Backbone and ligand atoms as CSV (ligand in chain L), in Angstrom:
chain,resi,resn,atom,element,x,y,z
A,1,MET,N,N,-96.346,159.507,45.906
A,1,MET,CA,C,-97.241,159.168,44.777
A,1,MET,C,C,-98.630,159.741,45.099
A,2,VAL,N,N,-99.185,160.470,44.154
A,2,VAL,CA,C,-100.493,161.095,44.396
A,2,VAL,C,C,-101.572,160.008,44.420
A,3,GLU,N,N,-102.425,160.066,45.473
A,3,GLU,CA,C,-103.502,159.079,45.614
A,3,GLU,C,C,-104.576,159.385,44.573
A,4,SER,N,N,-105.054,158.324,43.867
A,4,SER,CA,C,-106.166,158.548,42.930
A,4,SER,C,C,-107.438,158.723,43.748
A,5,LEU,N,N,-108.417,159.354,43.111
A,5,LEU,CA,C,-109.702,159.543,43.806
A,5,LEU,C,C,-110.288,158.203,44.241
A,6,ALA,N,N,-110.134,157.194,43.370
A,6,ALA,CA,C,-110.733,155.878,43.663
A,6,ALA,C,C,-110.110,155.235,44.900
A,7,GLN,N,N,-108.915,155.675,45.266
A,7,GLN,CA,C,-108.269,155.108,46.457
A,7,GLN,C,C,-108.787,155.767,47.730
A,8,LYS,N,N,-109.534,156.867,47.570
A,8,LYS,CA,C,-110.091,157.539,48.750
A,8,LYS,C,C,-111.430,156.907,49.110
A,9,VAL,N,N,-111.909,157.216,50.286
A,9,VAL,CA,C,-113.252,156.765,50.676
A,9,VAL,C,C,-114.115,157.987,50.945
A,10,CYS,N,N,-115.405,157.837,50.694
A,10,CYS,CA,C,-116.308,158.964,50.921
A,10,CYS,C,C,-116.412,159.253,52.415
A,11,THR,N,N,-116.343,160.556,52.730
A,11,THR,CA,C,-116.480,160.947,54.140
A,11,THR,C,C,-117.964,161.223,54.403
A,12,PRO,N,N,-118.458,160.879,55.602
A,12,PRO,CA,C,-119.874,161.166,55.883
A,12,PRO,C,C,-120.133,162.662,55.664
A,13,CYS,N,N,-121.149,162.901,54.825
A,13,CYS,CA,C,-121.418,164.306,54.536
A,13,CYS,C,C,-122.493,164.788,55.501
A,14,LEU,N,N,-122.030,165.557,56.498
A,14,LEU,CA,C,-122.959,165.939,57.574
A,14,LEU,C,C,-123.658,167.255,57.260
A,15,GLY,N,N,-123.573,167.676,56.022
A,15,GLY,CA,C,-124.194,168.960,55.716
A,15,GLY,C,C,-123.337,170.065,56.301
A,16,GLY,N,N,-123.822,171.301,56.173
A,16,GLY,CA,C,-123.112,172.437,56.773
A,16,GLY,C,C,-121.832,172.796,56.050
A,17,VAL,N,N,-121.570,172.116,54.919
A,17,VAL,CA,C,-120.423,172.534,54.091
A,17,VAL,C,C,-120.971,173.100,52.791
A,18,LEU,N,N,-120.236,174.026,52.221
A,18,LEU,CA,C,-120.680,174.636,50.963
A,18,LEU,C,C,-120.381,173.668,49.819
A,19,PRO,N,N,-121.280,173.608,48.835
A,19,PRO,CA,C,-120.968,172.793,47.657
A,19,PRO,C,C,-119.794,173.388,46.893
A,20,LEU,N,N,-119.130,172.551,46.102
A,20,LEU,CA,C,-118.017,173.050,45.278
A,20,LEU,C,C,-118.544,174.102,44.306
A,21,THR,N,N,-117.754,175.137,44.062
A,21,THR,CA,C,-118.117,176.072,42.994
A,21,THR,C,C,-117.951,175.340,41.674
A,22,LYS,N,N,-118.559,175.877,40.621
A,22,LYS,CA,C,-118.427,175.234,39.300
A,22,LYS,C,C,-116.962,175.163,38.897
A,23,GLU,N,N,-116.211,176.203,39.193
A,23,GLU,CA,C,-114.780,176.229,38.835
A,23,GLU,C,C,-114.037,175.135,39.596
A,24,ALA,N,N,-114.336,175.009,40.882
A,24,ALA,CA,C,-113.655,173.972,41.682
A,24,ALA,C,C,-114.044,172.585,41.158
A,25,ALA,N,N,-115.325,172.425,40.817
A,25,ALA,CA,C,-115.781,171.131,40.291
A,25,ALA,C,C,-115.058,170.816,38.988
A,26,GLU,N,N,-114.869,171.842,38.149
A,26,GLU,CA,C,-114.184,171.622,36.863
A,26,GLU,C,C,-112.740,171.175,37.065
A,27,THR,N,N,-112.105,171.594,38.168
A,27,THR,CA,C,-110.719,171.140,38.370
A,27,THR,C,C,-110.691,169.636,38.685
A,28,TYR,N,N,-111.764,169.126,39.267
A,28,TYR,CA,C,-111.806,167.681,39.558
A,28,TYR,C,C,-112.040,166.858,38.280
A,29,LEU,N,N,-112.699,167.492,37.281
A,29,LEU,CA,C,-113.085,166.733,36.076
A,29,LEU,C,C,-111.891,166.053,35.420
A,30,SER,N,N,-110.711,166.684,35.508
A,30,SER,CA,C,-109.540,166.086,34.839
A,30,SER,C,C,-109.205,164.713,35.442
A,31,GLN,N,N,-109.650,164.505,36.698
A,31,GLN,CA,C,-109.371,163.210,37.359
A,31,GLN,C,C,-110.484,162.190,37.105
A,32,THR,N,N,-111.578,162.653,36.450
A,32,THR,CA,C,-112.696,161.726,36.196
A,32,THR,C,C,-113.082,161.807,34.717
A,33,PRO,N,N,-112.175,161.372,33.818
A,33,PRO,CA,C,-112.455,161.453,32.381
A,33,PRO,C,C,-113.734,160.694,32.035
A,34,GLY,N,N,-114.509,161.277,31.137
A,34,GLY,CA,C,-115.754,160.651,30.686
A,34,GLY,C,C,-116.967,161.189,31.416
A,35,TRP,N,N,-116.751,161.866,32.540
A,35,TRP,CA,C,-117.866,162.453,33.307
A,35,TRP,C,C,-118.039,163.909,32.924
A,36,GLU,N,N,-119.273,164.394,33.035
A,36,GLU,CA,C,-119.588,165.781,32.663
A,36,GLU,C,C,-120.374,166.464,33.774
A,37,LEU,N,N,-120.215,167.778,33.847
A,37,LEU,CA,C,-121.002,168.591,34.776
A,37,LEU,C,C,-122.242,169.115,34.057
A,38,ASP,N,N,-123.328,169.344,34.824
A,38,ASP,CA,C,-124.458,170.061,34.238
A,38,ASP,C,C,-124.091,171.545,34.164
A,39,ASP,N,N,-124.941,172.346,33.563
A,39,ASP,CA,C,-124.599,173.762,33.328
A,39,ASP,C,C,-124.281,174.510,34.622
A,40,GLU,N,N,-125.018,174.192,35.700
A,40,GLU,CA,C,-124.804,174.910,36.959
A,40,GLU,C,C,-123.640,174.336,37.777
A,41,GLY,N,N,-123.142,173.171,37.362
A,41,GLY,CA,C,-122.061,172.562,38.147
A,41,GLY,C,C,-122.572,171.924,39.431
A,42,HIS,N,N,-123.842,171.531,39.427
A,42,HIS,CA,C,-124.442,170.898,40.610
A,42,HIS,C,C,-124.546,169.384,40.491
A,43,TRP,N,N,-124.369,168.866,39.259
A,43,TRP,CA,C,-124.476,167.425,39.021
A,43,TRP,C,C,-123.284,166.964,38.208
A,44,LEU,N,N,-122.884,165.715,38.469
A,44,LEU,CA,C,-121.810,165.037,37.727
A,44,LEU,C,C,-122.458,163.805,37.099
A,45,ARG,N,N,-122.285,163.606,35.793
A,45,ARG,CA,C,-123.079,162.581,35.087
A,45,ARG,C,C,-122.230,161.857,34.056
A,46,ARG,N,N,-122.511,160.580,33.865
A,46,ARG,CA,C,-121.862,159.807,32.798
A,46,ARG,C,C,-122.800,158.740,32.282
A,47,ASN,N,N,-122.798,158.542,30.971
A,47,ASN,CA,C,-123.560,157.468,30.343
A,47,ASN,C,C,-122.628,156.297,30.089
A,48,PHE,N,N,-123.104,155.086,30.389
A,48,PHE,CA,C,-122.361,153.867,30.096
A,48,PHE,C,C,-123.177,153.014,29.123
A,49,LYS,N,N,-122.478,152.378,28.196
A,49,LYS,CA,C,-123.167,151.537,27.200
A,49,LYS,C,C,-122.867,150.058,27.464
A,50,PHE,N,N,-123.888,149.216,27.249
A,50,PHE,CA,C,-123.750,147.774,27.477
A,50,PHE,C,C,-124.378,147.006,26.317
A,51,ILE,N,N,-124.087,145.689,26.263
A,51,ILE,CA,C,-124.569,144.916,25.105
A,51,ILE,C,C,-126.072,144.660,25.196
A,52,ASP,N,N,-126.605,144.685,26.405
A,52,ASP,CA,C,-128.054,144.396,26.533
A,52,ASP,C,C,-128.538,144.853,27.917
A,53,PHE,N,N,-129.743,144.477,28.243
A,53,PHE,CA,C,-130.351,144.912,29.507
A,53,PHE,C,C,-129.670,144.248,30.706
A,54,ARG,N,N,-129.412,142.949,30.571
A,54,ARG,CA,C,-128.833,142.222,31.720
A,54,ARG,C,C,-127.475,142.788,32.114
A,55,GLU,N,N,-126.667,143.148,31.087
A,55,GLU,CA,C,-125.332,143.707,31.376
A,55,GLU,C,C,-125.478,145.045,32.121
A,56,ALA,N,N,-126.425,145.860,31.658
A,56,ALA,CA,C,-126.651,147.151,32.325
A,56,ALA,C,C,-127.129,146.919,33.761
A,57,GLN,N,N,-128.023,145.953,33.921
A,57,GLN,CA,C,-128.570,145.659,35.253
A,57,GLN,C,C,-127.469,145.150,36.186
A,58,ALA,N,N,-126.579,144.300,35.675
A,58,ALA,CA,C,-125.475,143.783,36.501
A,58,ALA,C,C,-124.569,144.931,36.949
A,59,PHE,N,N,-124.328,145.868,36.041
A,59,PHE,CA,C,-123.479,147.017,36.366
A,59,PHE,C,C,-124.109,147.864,37.466
A,60,ILE,N,N,-125.377,148.213,37.306
A,60,ILE,CA,C,-125.984,149.111,38.309
A,60,ILE,C,C,-126.163,148.385,39.643
A,61,ASP,N,N,-126.240,147.051,39.582
A,61,ASP,CA,C,-126.301,146.308,40.856
A,61,ASP,C,C,-124.966,146.473,41.602
A,62,ASN,N,N,-123.871,146.402,40.853
A,62,ASN,CA,C,-122.547,146.632,41.457
A,62,ASN,C,C,-122.407,148.066,41.963
A,63,VAL,N,N,-122.947,149.017,41.194
A,63,VAL,CA,C,-122.904,150.417,41.628
A,63,VAL,C,C,-123.661,150.564,42.948
A,64,GLY,N,N,-124.764,149.852,43.056
A,64,GLY,CA,C,-125.564,149.913,44.289
A,64,GLY,C,C,-124.799,149.389,45.495
A,65,HIS,N,N,-124.091,148.284,45.289
A,65,HIS,CA,C,-123.285,147.749,46.402
A,65,HIS,C,C,-122.180,148.730,46.789
A,66,LEU,N,N,-121.545,149.335,45.786
A,66,LEU,CA,C,-120.493,150.333,46.050
A,66,LEU,C,C,-121.068,151.507,46.833
A,67,ALA,N,N,-122.245,151.971,46.419
A,67,ALA,CA,C,-122.878,153.113,47.089
A,67,ALA,C,C,-123.167,152.797,48.549
A,68,GLU,N,N,-123.653,151.609,48.799
A,68,GLU,CA,C,-123.934,151.222,50.187
A,68,GLU,C,C,-122.633,151.149,50.986
A,69,GLU,N,N,-121.603,150.632,50.366
A,69,GLU,CA,C,-120.293,150.525,51.050
A,69,GLU,C,C,-119.747,151.915,51.373
A,70,GLN,N,N,-119.913,152.850,50.450
A,70,GLN,CA,C,-119.372,154.202,50.619
A,70,GLN,C,C,-120.309,155.123,51.388
A,71,GLY,N,N,-121.572,154.721,51.515
A,71,GLY,CA,C,-122.563,155.597,52.166
A,71,GLY,C,C,-122.856,156.834,51.345
A,72,HIS,N,N,-122.670,156.705,50.019
A,72,HIS,CA,C,-122.898,157.841,49.127
A,72,HIS,C,C,-123.556,157.295,47.863
A,73,HIS,N,N,-124.736,157.788,47.535
A,73,HIS,CA,C,-125.609,157.126,46.567
A,73,HIS,C,C,-125.892,157.968,45.330
A,74,PRO,N,N,-125.684,157.381,44.163
A,74,PRO,CA,C,-125.995,158.082,42.915
A,74,PRO,C,C,-127.469,157.952,42.582
A,75,ASP,N,N,-127.905,158.774,41.641
A,75,ASP,CA,C,-129.187,158.568,40.983
A,75,ASP,C,C,-128.884,157.740,39.741
A,76,ILE,N,N,-129.703,156.727,39.509
A,76,ILE,CA,C,-129.411,155.768,38.430
A,76,ILE,C,C,-130.619,155.658,37.519
A,77,CYS,N,N,-130.339,155.772,36.213
A,77,CYS,CA,C,-131.367,155.481,35.205
A,77,CYS,C,C,-130.748,154.444,34.268
A,78,PHE,N,N,-131.476,153.355,33.998
A,78,PHE,CA,C,-130.880,152.357,33.102
A,78,PHE,C,C,-131.978,151.667,32.304
A,79,GLY,N,N,-131.534,151.019,31.202
A,79,GLY,CA,C,-132.458,150.278,30.327
A,79,GLY,C,C,-131.642,149.369,29.434
A,80,TRP,N,N,-132.262,148.964,28.339
A,80,TRP,CA,C,-131.573,148.024,27.459
A,80,TRP,C,C,-130.322,148.691,26.897
A,81,GLY,N,N,-129.139,148.204,27.276
A,81,GLY,CA,C,-127.889,148.656,26.658
A,81,GLY,C,C,-127.281,149.927,27.217
A,82,TYR,N,N,-127.890,150.510,28.290
A,82,TYR,CA,C,-127.291,151.757,28.793
A,82,TYR,C,C,-127.556,151.911,30.288
A,83,ALA,N,N,-126.734,152.747,30.919
A,83,ALA,CA,C,-126.988,153.191,32.308
A,83,ALA,C,C,-126.441,154.601,32.425
A,84,THR,N,N,-127.264,155.473,33.025
A,84,THR,CA,C,-126.814,156.847,33.282
A,84,THR,C,C,-126.662,157.017,34.788
A,85,ILE,N,N,-125.451,157.366,35.208
A,85,ILE,CA,C,-125.163,157.551,36.638
A,85,ILE,C,C,-125.015,159.039,36.883
A,86,SER,N,N,-125.839,159.555,37.807
A,86,SER,CA,C,-125.782,160.980,38.150
A,86,SER,C,C,-125.405,161.115,39.619
A,87,LEU,N,N,-124.479,162.004,39.907
A,87,LEU,CA,C,-123.992,162.169,41.276
A,87,LEU,C,C,-124.155,163.602,41.752
A,88,GLN,N,N,-124.669,163.710,42.979
A,88,GLN,CA,C,-124.755,165.002,43.674
A,88,GLN,C,C,-124.782,164.678,45.170
A,89,THR,N,N,-124.252,165.552,45.985
A,89,THR,CA,C,-124.409,165.363,47.433
A,89,THR,C,C,-125.696,166.072,47.822
A,90,HIS,N,N,-126.752,165.301,47.994
A,90,HIS,CA,C,-128.088,165.887,48.174
A,90,HIS,C,C,-128.137,166.787,49.407
A,91,LYS,N,N,-127.377,166.398,50.430
A,91,LYS,CA,C,-127.454,167.152,51.693
A,91,LYS,C,C,-127.012,168.610,51.521
A,92,ILE,N,N,-126.137,168.843,50.553
A,92,ILE,CA,C,-125.667,170.227,50.338
A,92,ILE,C,C,-126.124,170.765,48.983
A,93,ARG,N,N,-127.012,169.966,48.335
A,93,ARG,CA,C,-127.611,170.388,47.054
A,93,ARG,C,C,-126.550,170.834,46.034
A,94,GLY,N,N,-125.440,170.070,46.060
A,94,GLY,CA,C,-124.385,170.395,45.099
A,94,GLY,C,C,-123.308,169.334,45.147
A,95,LEU,N,N,-122.154,169.660,44.594
A,95,LEU,CA,C,-121.068,168.674,44.482
A,95,LEU,C,C,-120.051,168.804,45.612
A,96,HIS,N,N,-119.525,167.660,45.989
A,96,HIS,CA,C,-118.526,167.525,47.067
A,96,HIS,C,C,-117.472,166.570,46.524
A,97,GLU,N,N,-116.296,166.535,47.125
A,97,GLU,CA,C,-115.275,165.594,46.650
A,97,GLU,C,C,-115.818,164.173,46.639
A,98,ASN,N,N,-116.729,163.856,47.559
A,98,ASN,CA,C,-117.325,162.513,47.583
A,98,ASN,C,C,-117.898,162.110,46.230
A,99,ASP,N,N,-118.485,163.070,45.533
A,99,ASP,CA,C,-119.106,162.740,44.250
A,99,ASP,C,C,-118.064,162.330,43.223
A,100,PHE,N,N,-116.909,162.977,43.283
A,100,PHE,CA,C,-115.834,162.654,42.342
A,100,PHE,C,C,-115.136,161.346,42.729
A,101,ILE,N,N,-115.062,161.079,44.026
A,101,ILE,CA,C,-114.549,159.783,44.486
A,101,ILE,C,C,-115.440,158.661,43.958
A,102,MET,N,N,-116.744,158.846,44.133
A,102,MET,CA,C,-117.688,157.837,43.632
A,102,MET,C,C,-117.576,157.696,42.119
A,103,ALA,N,N,-117.443,158.825,41.407
A,103,ALA,CA,C,-117.362,158.766,39.936
A,103,ALA,C,C,-116.162,157.933,39.504
A,104,ASP,N,N,-115.027,158.146,40.157
A,104,ASP,CA,C,-113.826,157.398,39.781
A,104,ASP,C,C,-114.006,155.917,40.098
A,105,LYS,N,N,-114.594,155.622,41.236
A,105,LYS,CA,C,-114.839,154.221,41.599
A,105,LYS,C,C,-115.828,153.570,40.627
A,106,VAL,N,N,-116.866,154.307,40.222
A,106,VAL,CA,C,-117.862,153.761,39.290
A,106,VAL,C,C,-117.223,153.496,37.931
A,107,SER,N,N,-116.377,154.415,37.477
A,107,SER,CA,C,-115.686,154.205,36.191
A,107,SER,C,C,-114.883,152.911,36.230
A,108,ARG,N,N,-114.223,152.670,37.355
A,108,ARG,CA,C,-113.414,151.455,37.458
A,108,ARG,C,C,-114.275,150.204,37.508
A,109,LEU,N,N,-115.475,150.318,38.092
A,109,LEU,CA,C,-116.408,149.187,38.081
A,109,LEU,C,C,-116.763,148.803,36.649
A,110,ALA,N,N,-116.822,149.798,35.787
A,110,ALA,CA,C,-117.179,149.546,34.376
A,110,ALA,C,C,-115.955,149.138,33.571
A,111,GLY,N,N,-114.820,149.030,34.259
A,111,GLY,CA,C,-113.593,148.630,33.572
A,111,GLY,C,C,-112.980,149.759,32.758
A,112,LEU,N,N,-113.345,151.014,33.119
A,112,LEU,CA,C,-112.835,152.161,32.344
A,112,LEU,C,C,-111.758,152.905,33.147
L,1,H2B,C1,C,-127.671,159.210,56.567
L,1,H2B,C2,C,-126.969,158.948,55.237
L,1,H2B,O1,O,-125.629,158.597,55.447
L,1,H2B,C3,C,-126.967,160.231,54.449
L,1,H2B,O2,O,-128.296,160.607,54.200
L,1,H2B,C4,C,-126.249,160.058,53.099
L,1,H2B,C5,C,-126.720,158.866,52.301
L,1,H2B,N1,N,-126.250,158.925,50.938
L,1,H2B,C6,C,-126.117,160.117,50.310
L,1,H2B,N2,N,-125.896,160.174,48.988
L,1,H2B,C7,C,-125.819,161.347,48.341
L,1,H2B,N3,N,-125.596,161.381,47.016
L,1,H2B,N4,N,-125.980,162.495,49.001
L,1,H2B,C8,C,-126.197,162.570,50.319
L,1,H2B,O3,O,-126.339,163.673,50.879
L,1,H2B,C9,C,-126.245,161.331,51.053
L,1,H2B,N5,N,-126.418,161.298,52.374
């Protein structure tokens, strides 16, 4: 049985690895429905909608705990009724499988 991305854990990114090419990143997208790449393929992003500010805040608080557990941290923007989660492996200034693992785990946190 093929392991889902969410079943994997982020590996410490020690730098010195090349970021995924845009084409390689696009092959991962099929496993993370709802997420999008930026034009250069350096960022993975998804918007989540909530009923109000508190719901959005509760969600990003959970994302924060997940990030600490995984040792891999998203950029988060949130406000009344929404949260935007952006993922990049900063150490390599691009995307790594870790970003897609986090994306799948974050989607599941939102119940998606
Ligand atoms: C020392 C620490 O583990 C590293 O700096 C981690 C922390 N979280 C991280 N998160 C992300 N998104 N990219 C990184 O390169 C990264 N590096």
